[in-house]
Residue, then its C-alpha position, 0 to 999 in steps of 0.5 A: x238331294x237324292x243320292x243314288x246308290x249302286x249295288x254290286x249284281x248278285x253273285x248268282x246272276x247269269x253270265x251273259x252269252x252270245x247267240x249265233x246271230x250276235x257272234x255273226x255280228x260281233x265276229x263274222x262281219x268284222x272278218x269279212x270286212x277285213x278279208x275284203x280289204x286285204x283282197x282289194x289291197x292284194x288286187x290293187x298291188x297286182x294291177x298296179x305292178x302290171x300297169x305301172x308307167x315303169x313297164x311302159x319303157x319296156x314296150x317302146x324303143x327310143x325314138x331317134x329325132x334325126x329321122x323326123x326332125x332337124x335342129x335349128x338355132x333361133x336367130x335375132x328377129x326370127x319367129x316361128x312363122x319365118x322359121x316354118x316358112x324357110x323350113x318346108x315352103x311346099x307345105x302350109x306354114x300353119x301346119x309346120x308351125x303347129x308341128x314346130x310347137x308340138x316337137x318342141x312341147x312349146x307352151x306359147x309361140x314365144x321363142x328367143x334368140x339362141x333357143x334350139x328348135x326341132x323342125x320337121x324334115x320336108x316331106 
């Protein structure tokens, strides 16, 4: 079996020096990448604070539902169709049902007795 023998470098070996291009690769590129990431983070923080959802409440006043809708309590046997027909007989019942669903954020057309619903005021 051949044994490998490692020897120490000679004492008068020249030192390793970086060229200008080597310094750029070793120091410049990481510095540029770090600066770019910091700039991106600062822009994200600045734009995030300006466009945050918390600022949305400052721009709009609260809506008073009494101006747009009345409240009704669902009775046994009521349906969205019967409530819509009784709410505004002059309008198409389908349009009124769609408004009731939108006002109450109903995921489906299922309602239960005792439930309180906003219904649009007659136009």
